[in-house]
C-alpha positions in Angstrom: 117.3 133.4 89.7 114.0 131.7 89.9 111.3 132.7 92.2 111.5 129.2 93.9 115.4 130.1 94.2 114.5 133.2 95.8 112.6 131.3 98.4 109.3 132.0 96.8 106.7 129.8 95.1 106.9 130.2 91.8 103.4 129.9 91.0 100.8 131.1 93.7 98.3 128.4 95.2 95.4 128.2 97.0 95.8 128.1 100.6 94.3 124.5 101.6 91.8 125.0 104.9 93.5 124.3 108.4 97.1 124.7 106.9 99.7 127.6 108.0 99.9 130.6 106.1 102.3 130.6 103.3 104.9 133.4 104.5 105.4 130.9 107.6 109.4 129.8 107.5 110.4 125.9 107.9 112.2 127.2 111.3 108.5 128.1 112.6 106.8 125.1 111.8 109.7 123.4 112.9 109.5 125.2 116.4 105.2 124.8 116.4 104.8 121.0 114.9 107.9 119.4 115.5 110.1 118.1 112.6 108.4 115.1 111.1 105.0 117.2 111.2 106.9 120.6 109.2 108.8 118.0 107.0 104.9 116.4 106.3 103.4 120.2 105.6 106.3 120.8 103.1 105.3 117.4 101.7 102.2 118.6 100.8 103.2 120.7 97.8 103.4 123.8 100.1 107.3 123.6 99.1 108.9 125.9 102.0 112.1 127.2 101.8 114.4 128.0 104.3 117.2 130.3 103.5 120.4 130.4 105.4 120.2 133.0 108.1 116.7 131.0 109.2 119.0 127.9 108.9 122.0 128.6 111.1 120.4 129.1 114.2 118.2 126.4 114.0 120.4 123.3 112.6 121.1 122.3 116.5 117.3 122.1 117.8 116.6 120.0 114.4 119.2 117.4 115.4 117.9 117.4 118.6 114.3 117.5 118.0 115.1 114.8 115.0 117.2 112.7 117.6 114.4 112.5 120.6 112.1 111.5 117.7 114.1 108.7 116.1 113.5 110.8 112.7 116.0 112.1 110.3 116.3 115.6 109.1 118.2 116.5 106.3 120.0 119.2 106.8 123.0 121.2 104.8 124.5 124.2 104.8 123.6 126.0 101.6 122.1 128.9 100.6 118.6 127.7 99.6 118.1 124.3 101.8 115.1 122.6 101.8 114.1 120.8 105.0 112.6 117.2 104.2 112.3 113.5 105.4 115.2 111.1 105.2 114.1 110.0 101.3 114.2 113.8 100.6 110.5 113.5 100.0 110.2 117.1 101.2 112.1 118.7 98.5 110.3 116.8 95.6 108.1 119.2 93.7 105.5 118.0 91.3 106.3 117.7 87.6 103.0 118.0 86.5 104.3 116.0 83.6 107.0 113.9 82.2 107.5 110.8 81.1 106.9 109.0 84.4 104.6 111.0 85.7 102.6 110.0 82.6 103.7 106.5 83.4 101.9 106.6 86.8 98.4 107.6 84.8 99.0 104.8 82.2 99.3 102.5 85.0 96.4 103.5 86.5 94.6 103.6 83.5 95.4 99.7 83.3 94.7 98.5 86.7 91.3 100.3 86.5 90.7 98.5 83.2 90.6 95.5 85.6 89.9 96.5 88.9 86.6 98.4 87.7 85.8 97.2 84.4 85.4 93.9 85.7 82.3 94.5 87.0 81.1 95.6 84.1 80.9 92.0 82.8 78.7 90.7 85.7 75.5 92.2 83.2 76.6 89.0 81.0 77.0 86.8 83.6 73.6 86.9 85.4 71.6 87.0 82.0 73.5 83.3 81.4 73.3 82.4 84.8 69.6 82.7 85.0 68.2 82.4 81.1 70.8 79.7 80.3 71.3 77.7 83.3 68.2 78.5 85.3 69.4 80.1 88.4 67.3 82.2 91.0 68.0 86.2 89.9 68.2 86.7 93.8 70.8 84.5 94.1 72.6 85.6 91.3 72.0 89.4 92.3 74.4 88.5 95.5 77.3 86.7 93.7 77.5 90.5 92.0 77.1 92.4 95.1 79.4 90.6 97.0 82.2 90.6 93.9 81.8 94.5 94.0 81.4 94.9 98.1 84.7 93.3 98.3 85.8 95.3 95.8 86.0 98.5 97.4 86.1 97.2 100.3 90.0 95.7 99.8 90.5 99.2 98.4 91.3 100.2 102.1 93.8 97.1 102.2 94.9 98.2 98.9 95.3 102.3 99.9 97.2 101.3 102.9 99.8 99.5 101.5 100.2 101.3 98.8 100.8 104.6 101.0 103.3 102.4 102.4 105.3 101.6 99.0 104.2 98.1 98.4 102.1 99.3 95.0 103.8 96.5 93.0 103.2 94.1 95.6 99.6 94.6 95.8 99.4 94.6 92.2 101.2 91.0 91.9 98.7 89.6 94.5 95.5 90.8 92.9 96.7 89.9 90.0 97.3 86.3 91.3 93.7 86.7 93.2 92.1 87.3 89.5 93.6 84.8 87.7 92.6 82.2 90.8 89.3 83.4 90.5 88.6 83.9 86.8 90.2 79.9 86.3 87.7 78.6 89.1 85.2 80.3 87.8 85.0 78.6 84.2 85.7 75.2 85.4 82.8 75.5 88.6 79.9 76.9 86.5 77.6 74.0 86.0 76.3 72.7 83.0 72.7 73.9 81.3 69.8 71.9 82.3 67.9 69.9 79.6 64.7 71.4 80.7 64.2 74.9 80.1 61.4 74.7 82.9 63.6 73.7 85.7 66.1 75.9 87.8 69.1 75.2 90.2 70.5 76.9 93.0 74.0 78.9 92.4 77.0 76.8 93.8 79.0 77.1 96.6 82.2 77.1 94.4 81.0 79.6 92.3 80.4 82.0 95.0 83.4 81.6 96.1 85.2 81.8 93.3 83.9 84.7 91.3 82.5 86.6 94.5 84.9 86.0 97.0 88.2 85.1 95.5 87.7 87.5 92.0 86.0 90.4 94.7 89.3 90.6 96.9 91.7 89.9 94.0 89.6 93.2 92.1 90.4 95.1 95.2 93.9 95.0 95.7 94.3 96.4 92.2 92.1 99.9 92.9 94.7 101.9 94.7 98.5 101.0 93.6 98.6 104.1 91.5 96.8 106.7 93.3 99.7 107.9 95.2 102.2 108.2 92.7 99.9 109.8 90.5 98.8 112.4 93.5 102.4 112.7 93.9 103.3 113.8 90.8 100.7 115.8 90.1 99.6 119.3 91.7 98.5 121.9 89.5 96.5 118.9 87.0 95.9 116.4 89.4 92.2 116.1 89.0 92.8 115.8 85.1 95.6 113.4 85.9 93.4 111.0 88.1 90.3 111.5 86.0 92.5 110.1 82.8 93.5 107.5 85.3 89.5 106.5 85.5 89.4 106.3 81.7 90.8 102.6 82.3 87.2 101.8 83.9 85.2 102.8 80.7 88.2 101.0 78.9 87.8 98.1 80.4 84.0 98.4 80.6 83.7 98.5 77.0 86.6 95.7 76.3 85.8 92.9 79.0 81.8 92.6 77.9 82.6 92.1 74.4 85.3 89.4 75.3 82.9 87.6 76.8 79.8 87.8 74.6 81.9 87.3 71.2 83.6 84.4 72.4 80.8 82.7 74.5 79.1 81.3 71.0 82.1 80.4 69.5 84.1 78.7 72.3 81.7 78.0 75.1 81.2 79.9 78.9 83.9 78.6 80.5 86.6 79.6 77.4 85.2 82.8 77.4 86.0 83.0 81.0 89.4 81.9 80.7 90.2 84.1 77.9 89.0 87.3 79.6 90.8 86.6 82.6 94.2 86.0 80.9 93.8 89.1 79.0 93.0 90.9 82.8 96.2 89.4 83.8 98.7 90.4 80.8 97.1 93.9 81.8 98.0 94.0 85.2 101.9 92.6 84.3 102.0 95.5 81.8 100.7 97.8 85.1 103.0 96.7 87.4 106.4 97.5 85.4 105.0 100.8 84.8 104.4 101.5 88.7 107.2 103.4 90.6 107.1 104.3 94.2 105.6 107.5 95.2 108.8 110.6 96.3 106.6 111.3 99.0 106.8 107.6 100.2 109.1 108.3 103.0 108.3 105.0 105.3 107.3 101.6 105.1 104.2 100.2 107.5 106.0 99.7 111.0 105.6 99.2 114.4 107.6 101.2 117.0 108.8 98.6 119.9 108.4 100.5 123.2 109.8 99.5 126.3 105.9 99.0 127.1 105.5 96.3 124.1 108.4 94.1 124.5 106.5 91.0 125.1 106.9 87.4 123.4 104.9 87.1 120.3 102.8 84.5 122.7 101.6 86.5 124.5 97.8 88.4 124.0 99.0 91.7 124.2 101.3 91.3 121.8 98.6 90.7 119.0 96.6 93.3 120.9 99.2 96.0 120.3 99.9 94.9 116.3 96.2 95.6 115.9 96.1 98.7 117.4 99.2 99.8 115.2 97.8 98.2 112.2 94.1 99.6 112.7 95.7 103.4 113.1 97.5 102.9 109.8 94.2 101.6 107.6 92.1 104.3 109.3 92.7 107.4 109.5 90.5 109.0 112.5 90.8 112.6 111.9 88.4 112.4 109.1 86.0 111.6 111.3 86.9 115.1 113.1 86.0 117.0 109.8 82.1 117.4 109.1 82.9 117.6 105.3 84.4 114.4 105.1 81.8 112.8 107.0 79.0 114.3 104.8 81.1 113.1 101.7 81.1 109.9 103.1 77.0 109.8 103.3 76.6 111.0 100.2 79.3 108.6 98.8 77.0 105.9 100.3 73.7 107.3 98.7 75.1 107.3 95.4 76.6 103.5 94.9 73.5 102.4 96.4 71.9 102.9 93.1 74.8 103.0 90.9 75.0 99.5 89.4 71.4 99.1 89.0 71.6 100.3 85.6 74.8 98.6 84.6 73.6 95.4 85.7 69.5 95.9 84.1 70.2 97.7 81.1 70.7 94.4 78.4 68.6 92.7 80.6 65.4 95.7 80.2 66.4 95.7 76.8 65.7 92.3 76.2 63.0 91.8 78.3 60.8 94.6 77.7 62.0 95.9 74.0 62.4 92.5 72.7 66.7 93.0 72.2 68.7 89.6 71.2 71.4 89.2 73.6 74.3 90.5 71.8 72.0 93.9 71.2 71.4 94.2 74.4 75.5 93.5 75.6 76.1 96.5 73.1 74.0 98.4 75.0 75.8 97.6 77.7 78.9 98.2 76.2 78.4 101.9 75.0 77.0 102.7 78.2 80.9 102.5 79.3 82.4 103.4 76.1 80.6 106.7 75.8 82.2 107.2 79.3 85.9 107.4 78.1 85.6 111.2 76.6 83.2 112.5 79.4 86.0 111.1 82.4 88.7 113.2 80.5 86.2 115.9 80.2 85.1 116.4 83.6 88.4 116.3 84.8 89.5 119.0 82.2 86.6 121.1 83.9 87.5 120.1 87.3 91.1 121.2 87.1 90.5 124.6 85.0 87.3 126.3 85.8 85.5 125.2 89.3 87.0 122.2 90.9 86.4 118.4 91.3 83.7 119.2 94.0 81.4 121.6 91.7 82.1 119.0 88.9 80.7 116.0 90.7 77.6 117.7 92.2 76.1 118.8 88.5 77.5 115.7 87.0 76.0 114.0 90.1 72.3 115.9 89.8 72.1 115.3 86.1 72.7 111.6 86.2 69.9 110.8 88.9 67.7 113.2 86.5 68.6 111.1 83.8 67.9 108.1 85.5 64.5 109.4 85.9 63.9 109.6 82.3 64.3 105.6 82.4 60.5 106.1 83.3 59.4 107.2 80.2 61.4 104.9 77.6 59.2 102.0 78.0 59.3 99.5 75.0 61.3 102.4 72.3 64.3 101.0 71.1 65.2 104.6 70.6 64.3 106.1 73.6 66.7 103.1 74.8 69.3 104.0 72.9 69.0 107.7 73.9 68.6 106.6 77.7 72.4 104.7 77.5 73.8 107.5 75.3 73.3 110.6 78.0 73.6 107.8 80.9 76.9 106.9 79.9 78.0 110.0 79.4 76.8 111.5 83.1 78.0 108.5 84.8 81.8 108.3 83.3 82.4 111.9 84.6 80.7 111.4 88.1 82.9 108.1 88.3 85.8 110.1 87.3 85.6 113.3 89.6 84.8 111.4 92.6 88.5 110.2 93.6 89.4 113.7 92.6 87.0 115.2 95.0 88.6 112.7 97.8 92.0 114.1 96.7 90.4 118.2 97.0 88.9 116.9 100.7 92.2 115.2 101.8 94.9 117.3 100.3 96.0 118.3 104.0 96.4 114.5 104.8 99.9 114.4 103.2 100.7 110.2 102.6 97.0 109.0 104.1 95.2 110.0 101.3 95.7 106.6 100.0 94.1 105.4 103.1 91.0 108.1 103.0 90.0 106.7 100.1 89.9 103.4 101.0 87.7 104.5 103.7 85.2 106.1 101.0 85.4 102.9 99.3 84.4 100.8 102.3 81.5 103.4 102.5 80.8 102.7 98.7 81.4 98.4 99.7 78.5 99.0 101.6 76.2 100.3 99.3 76.8 98.3 96.7 76.2 95.5 98.7 73.0 96.2 99.4 72.3 97.7 96.3 71.6 94.6 93.8 69.8 93.1 95.9 67.4 95.8 96.2 66.8 96.4 93.0 66.4 92.5 92.6 64.0 92.7 95.3 62.0 95.8 93.9 61.8 94.5 90.4 60.6 91.1 91.2 56.8 92.3 91.7 54.6 89.8 90.0 51.6 92.1 90.3 52.9 94.2 87.8 53.3 94.1 83.8 56.9 93.8 82.3 57.9 97.1 81.7 56.4 98.4 85.3 57.7 96.0 87.6 61.0 98.1 86.7 59.6 101.1 87.4 59.4 101.2 91.4 63.6 100.4 90.8 63.7 103.3 88.6 62.8 105.6 90.8 65.2 104.1 93.6 67.7 104.7 91.8 67.1 108.3 90.6 66.0 109.2 94.2 69.1 108.2 95.7 71.3 109.6 93.3 69.5 113.2 93.9 69.6 112.8 97.4 73.7 112.3 97.3 74.1 115.1 95.3 72.0 117.1 97.8 74.5 116.1 100.4 77.3 117.2 98.2 76.0 120.8 98.3 76.1 120.3 102.0 79.5 119.2 101.5 80.8 122.1 99.7 78.9 124.8 101.6 80.6 123.6 104.6 84.0 123.5 103.2 84.3 126.8 101.2 81.0 128.3 101.6 78.5 129.5 98.8 81.4 131.7 96.8 81.9 130.8 93.2 85.7 129.4 94.1 87.4 126.5 92.2 88.3 123.5 95.1 91.8 122.1 93.9 
């Protein structure tokens, strides 16, 4: 008989802060927390087993509590019974592998390739808009920053709906918006001016299609795979989440290459259309792989009581439903946890300057060093492609050695240090290549374990992890909204030479990244102290 059949865990797992001791029976949990909370605790990879002798005297109480709270608790009269929710999610043990589990990771790779990889293409768009079309660089930077802001902002909605079991629906909606935004952008981009000395404004239709519609669609594609990956993996969760972020580097390398090499051959409009069709195909493939998380035992619902049985024409009707929606989309308990609040502050600092390098690597290489447009784009592709192996490597370190939070601290500190070395590049092509190599490696590791750190800090939150991921993404959204315009303003000092005009922005990006690492240290100390222990 296995350890699990004997009523014990087959592998000891770390005790999470705020959780009951592992020798507590389910009967005790039900007494203290009620049937739904007890089932939720079982869902969170604790897997208590209720022996028959403890079950018999609890059956009537459980049924009565379940009836009173309108919850269903499955109880069978077997020798060893797992108490769970109405869809047996409590009896589900993460396999940490297998075809279905790794298909969820594959779906995450594909969705991340589009959701996050598309943002890296904007460096090419920015060069085309400013140099070929003569648009103002400050106005163009707002297109990219608003698109990135909406991507992070709508990841909250994506996390909520994915938590509730609508992963495929969200994927379908996001894909349609990406298709509409991409096709619309390809038709509204104005023609180049006959006189290169002239300038033109950013068309409102371009801002609507590329920033608003595409950004919203990308945001909906960010979270559909997270609940399933979180459910199917426990011991290998950080590695699985980091592997899913592999798609960010994959899309960040492939999509810029598609646009750059099609641009001179078929024109800007058709280059965007081809990239859009490729994104739609990738999202459709991901939708076929997605499965609903076994831990998702309820969909979004508003329980109608005698107080809210009001007409849909009344104001109270909508107030009640907005209140219920707000309770679902925000996990208010997170604001009572200092480590998570500090983590959101750290995330703001990190993402404030994160996209500066990706937006300006190719611009700096062309304006200061003298690279061609193709070579400048190759630098952008290198920086994202080099992040592919480091994402998986960082996930493995997080799982088997030090945990995702410690890994994130180290990678963020290294990334900030490398941003400082950009100051020494000057007009050296060799120095630029070295900077791109090391920045790409560190950035890939940082972005891959950021999601794993959220999972670690929210492990006790059960099926609200998607909501917490969305909350962190809203913080990142506000930071990225301000990031690109801040960098553009710092670079645009006409009193400086071409090379030194970038120095202030470089120092700003490095300082915010290093400050983020410092706050992450405070998160770690507040959460588990100074002792060297992996936080899984």
